[in-house]
C-alpha positions, -999 to +999 in steps of 0.1 A: +546+387-532+532+410-506+547+444-502+577+461-517+605+436-514+633+432-539+662+408-540+699+409-547+717+375-551+751+363-559+769+397-556+805+402-545+811+419-512+825+449-529+795+452-552+772+445-523+787+474-503+782+498-532+747+486-538+737+490-502+754+524-499+734+537-529+701+520-522+699+531-486+714+566-489+739+560-462+764+586-473+777+609-447+754+638-457+722+616-460+693+631-441+673+605-422+638+607-410+628+582-384+602+559-398+588+524-390+590+497-417+569+466-410+580+431-423+563+398-420+586+368-420+571+335-431+592+303-429+589+265-432+615+237-429+618+200-436+594+201-465+610+170-480+592+174-513+558+168-497+535+179-525+506+159-509+496+160-472+517+134-452+502+101-442+504+081-409+516+097-377+523+130-395+489+134-411+476+155-382+489+181-358+476+194-326+464+230-327+468+255-298+432+246-287+442+210-283+423+196-314+441+173-338+435+183-374+447+172-408+476+194-420+500+199-448+500+196-486+515+220-511+481+234-522+472+243-487+507+255-479+505+279-509+471+291-499+483+300-464+515+317-477+494+338-501+469+347-473+497+356-448+515+377-474+483+394-485+478+405-449+512+423-447+526+454-462+559+437-468+568+400-465+596+375-470+594+337-473+622+314-463+629+276-464+650+263-435+666+233-451+656+199-463+632+213-489+638+182-510+655+149-504+639+119-487+609+129-509+578+110-518+577+095-553+557+123-569+587+145-564+616+120-563+605+103-595+612+135-613+645+142-594+628+167-572+623+192-600+586+196-590+596+207-555+620+233-569+593+246-592+569+248-563+593+270-544+598+291-574+560+296-577+558+305-540+584+333-547+608+320-521+632+346-509+660+322-498+666+286-490+690+277-462+708+244-469+700+213-449+716+179-450+690+163-473+697+187-501+729+167-505+712+133-507+722+127-543+755+145-542+769+180-547+766+179-585+729+172-582+724+200-557+741+224-581+720+212-609+688+218-590+701+252-580+714+263-615+692+243-638+697+218-666+685+182-672+695+153-650+719+128-666+688+105-670+671+134-688+644+159-679+614+137-669+590+163-656+594+189-684+615+194-715+636+220-697+645+227-661+656+262-652+666+256-617+660+276-585+649+312-589+660+319-553+694+321-535+707+290-517+727+300-486+751+281-464+777+302-446+797+273-432+801+252-463+834+252-481+853+232-507+884+212-499+907+242-504+886+265-481+867+283-509+831+291-500+808+265-516+776+285-513+764+320-508+769+329-471+740+353-471+713+369-492+699+404-490+664+416-497+651+452-497+620+460-477+608+494-488+644+503-494+658+489-461+682+460-465+673+427-447+700+400-446+695+363-442+722+338-431+720+301-435+741+275-416+741+237-410+755+219-380+793+212-382+786+175-377+765+173-408+789+148-424+779+123-397+744+121-412+752+122-449+768+096-471+805+104-475+802+100-513+774+126-514+796+154-499+830+144-513+852+175-514+830+195-490+839+208-456+815+220-429+828+247-406+817+257-371+782+271-375+784+296-347+817+310-359+802+312-394+771+331-382+792+356-362+816+362-392+788+366-417+768+389-394+799+411-390+802+412-428+765+422-432+769+448-405+799+463-422+778+466-454+751+485-436+727+456-431+714+458-395+683+436-398+695+400-399+677+367-399+694+333-392+681+301-408+696+271-388+689+236-399+701+216-369+694+186-348+672+201-321+655+174-300+636+184-269+650+165-239+625+143-222+606+162-195+616+197-207+598+225-224+610+236-259+615+271-245+634+261-214+663+286-212+686+258-201+674+228-220+653+241-249+664+226-282+675+259-297+688+275-265+725+269-271+725+283-306+702+312-297+722+323-267+756+320-284+754+335-319+761+371-326+737+396-311+736+413-345+712+385-355+676+397-347+656+365-351+664+328-356+643+303-375+652+267-370+640+234-384+641+198-371+613+174-379+581+173-358+589+197-329+574+232-333+579+261-309+578+298-305+603+310-279+624+339-267+660+334-256+685+360-245+714+367-269+751+371-256+743+407-246+713+396-225+687+410-250+657+389-258+656+373-292+628+354-309+634+318-320+607+300-340+603+266-356+574+251-376+567+215-383+580+193-411+563+184-444+546+217-448+523+212-417+531+244-397+545+277-409+565+300-386+554+336-388+570+367-372+559+403-377+590+424-374+592+462-369+623+479-385+635+514-376+643+530-410+668+553-394+689+526-376+678+499-402+676+475-372+648+454-359+630+467-328+630+434-311+605+442-283+578+448-310+583+414-326+551+393-326+555+357-336+532+326-340+530+292-356+503+288-382+489+253-387+484+245-424+449+232-419+425+219-446+397+243-437+410+268-462+405+266-500+436+251-516+455+273-540+440+263-574+472+268-594+493+248-569+466+221-568+467+217-606+505+215-604+504+188-577+477+169-595+499+167-625+529+154-606+508+129-588+491+118-620+523+113-639+538+092-612+506+073-604+513+043-627+545+035-608+533+046-573+501+026-574+517-008-581+509-032-551+539-047-535+524-066-505+500-066-476+499-058-439+474-066-412+478-034-392+497-001-392+535-005-392+548+026-375+580+042-362+565+047-328+592+036-303+589+012-274+606+018-241+637+001-256+637+022-287+623-004-310+596+002-336+573-022-354+583-008-388+620-008-380+619-044-369+601-054-401+627-036-422+655-053-404+638-087-409+634-079-446+670-071-450+681-102-432+657-123-454+670-106-485+706-116-477+700-152-464+719-166-494+750-148-482+750-164-448+736-134-430+729-138-393+719-103-382+705-072-398+705-037-383+690-005-397+692+031-386+659+048-374+665+080-393+666+061-425+629+052-421+610+082-434+573+073-432+549+048-416+530+021-435+493+025-427+467-002-430+439+007-455+407-014-458+424-041-479+459-038-462+476-034-496+509-016-496+518+002-529+552+009-543+547+046-536+540+039-499+570+016-495+592+041-514+582+068-489+595+046-461+629+041-477+635+068-503+673+071-502+683+044-526+707+028-501+723-005-509+728-033-484+763-044-475+774-078-460+799-072-432+819-096-411+824-085-375+834-100-342+810-103-313+831-077-294+827-053-323+789-059-323+787-048-287+808-017-295+783-008-322+754-013-299+771+009-273+775+036-299+737+040-299+742+062-268+755+095-283+762+131-274+750+161-295+771+190-306+766+208-273+771+179-249+736+167-245+728+130-244+705+113-270+700+079-284+699+064-319+686+029-314+692+006-343+664-016-354+675-053-349+664-083-369+645-111-350+678-130-346+693-104-322+682-099-286+699-079-258+693-060-226+699-023-223+708-005-190+707+032-196+719+040-161+751+020-165+785+035-172+794+041-209+807+008-224+787-012-200+751-005-211+747-035-234+741-069-216+729-104-223+734-104-261+721-134-280+722-143-317+697-168-329+691-178-293+727-184-285+749-162-262+772-139-281+808-150-284+830-119-283+857-137-304+834-153-330+827-137-364+792-128-373+777-118-407+757-086-404+737-068-430+734-030-429+729-003-455+759+014-471+753+046-450+758+027-418+787+007-433+805+040-439+801+049-402+770+072-407+750+085-377+780+081-354+784+043-358+821+045-366+827+009-354+811-004-386+841+009-405+863-016-387+843-045-401+853-066-431+830-056-460+826-086-484+799-080-509+767-061-517+733-074-510+710-053-532+689-022-526+672-018-493+639-009-509+640-040-531+645-061-500+615-046-482+592-050-512+603-086-517+596-093-480+562-077-481+552-097-512+566-131-500+559-130-463+526-111-462+503-103-448+528-088-424+517-082-388+535-058-364+560-079-345+562-078-307+587-053-293+607-079-275+641-077-291+655-050-268+648-054-231+654-026-206+668-031-171 
C-alpha cells in the first residue's frame, strides 16, 4: 500500500473517540503546526466478481481521446492500482458496492470467495455495500465478510478467512433498529484521520429478493449520511468520503455533470457539507463532476465504470491543522484500465487458477447462435437477448399451459456474442443469468396484465422518470404511447394474435423476483401463483440446445406511437 495509511475497524464510538484524541493530539494544549498532507483516493464500483475482462458490449470503453480500447480484468486492475498507489505518498482504495454478486462462473462457482481474496490482495481500505452483496442472503454476506466455509463446503481453498477490510453501510438496520453494518471506517493518513461512509438507496428492497434481505431495513440514505458525518465530526474526523451505490441514470439528452439533471446531482447537493468528496457507482456511466453542497461550496463527485474497466482517482490535499480537505486543490480523473500495461503477475496467476478450476464446467457447450444476442434496446425498449430469454421461458413452461412470458431487463447481466462457430458455452449462458432465479406460473387477468405493463413507467427516488421495459415473449404484442397520461400508455394488446380480454385469465411465466413484486412491479403480487417452472438458466440452456441455431428475433413485439 502506498504511503503511511493505517486502519481502525469495528471500534465502538467511545473507543473511536479515545483513539482519535490520542492519535491526532487534539488535547486542548496540543501545539499544531500547519502542514499539508496529500492523499490519493482510488475507487471502483460494480466489479461483480469480474476476474476476467468483460465480453460483449462492455469489452471496450471510449477513452478521452475518443478511441475505443479493451478494458478491465483483475490482473490489469491490480496493475493500475499498484501503479497509482506507487505514484502517491499516501493512498486509500475503496469499492463502491456490488463487488460480488451477479458474478461470472469463475467467481460464482466458488461462492465468490476468489473475489473477496482479490480485494484482500489489493489491500482494500473499505467496501461500501451495494444491493448485489445481498444476492444470496444476509447470512452469506456475513460469511463472506467474517470467513468460514459455505454450507456446501469450501470449494476454492480448504479454508476461507473472509474479508480483511471493513464493510460499511450506514443506513442498514435489523428489524429492531440495530445497525446491521459498520456505518463508517477510519484510516490514518500520516496520522490524520480520514473517514469513509457507505450508504445504499432507501429503495434497495425493490431490487432485491425479499427472501435475501429478510429482517433487514434500509433507512433514508441522506439522513444516514448526515447523521454519520456528524458523528465523525464529533470524533475529530474532518476529512470525510462518501461511497454511494445508487441508481444514477443519466437522463436522455443531459450531461452527467448537469447541475440540475446530472445523475448524482440530487445526492451531491443535499448530503452534509461535512462530506468532502462523493464516489458513486452505477453500471456503465462514468463521470468526473463538481456539484455545490448545501452551503454552496463546490464538491467533487466521481464515478468509474463497471466490471473493473475504469478507476476513479482523486488527489486530495488535507490541512493537518484543521484535518479537513482543502477542496479547491482536489484534482480528480477517471483512469481507463487498458491492456497496454503489463498485468500484475501475482493477480494473473490467481485469476488463471480460478478460471482453470472452473473451466471444465464453464466450457461445456449448451447451444448455438447465428449472430450476437445483445441487450441493446430498440426504440420500444426491446432487446434481442431479452426476447430470446422470454421465448425460452415460455417454451420451458409449455406443459403448464403458459401463454406469455415476461422477464426483467436488469436480470440479464451479459450479452451472448457470436464466435466463429456460434457455440454458446455454459459459462457464457451463466453470465447472462447468474442469479439462480426460478420461474413461476402465475394466473392473471387481462386487466392485471395491462397494469403490469403500465408499471414499466416508473419514478426514481428523487422524482425523475425512467423505464423498465419487460422483455415479452413472441406471443405478446402491444403499442406504447409514452406521451399519454399514466394508466393510458399501453394500447392494442394482443396475446397469440388475439385482442386482450380484460376479464379473461392468462397464464404468465416470470421469475420469482418479479413474482414477488421486484423492480417496482407490485401488480405481480396480486396474481395467483400456482406452481414453479424450474430454474431460468435451465430454461435458457434447453432452448439454446433444442431450438438452435438461434437468430436475433425482430424487435416487433412493442410498437411505439
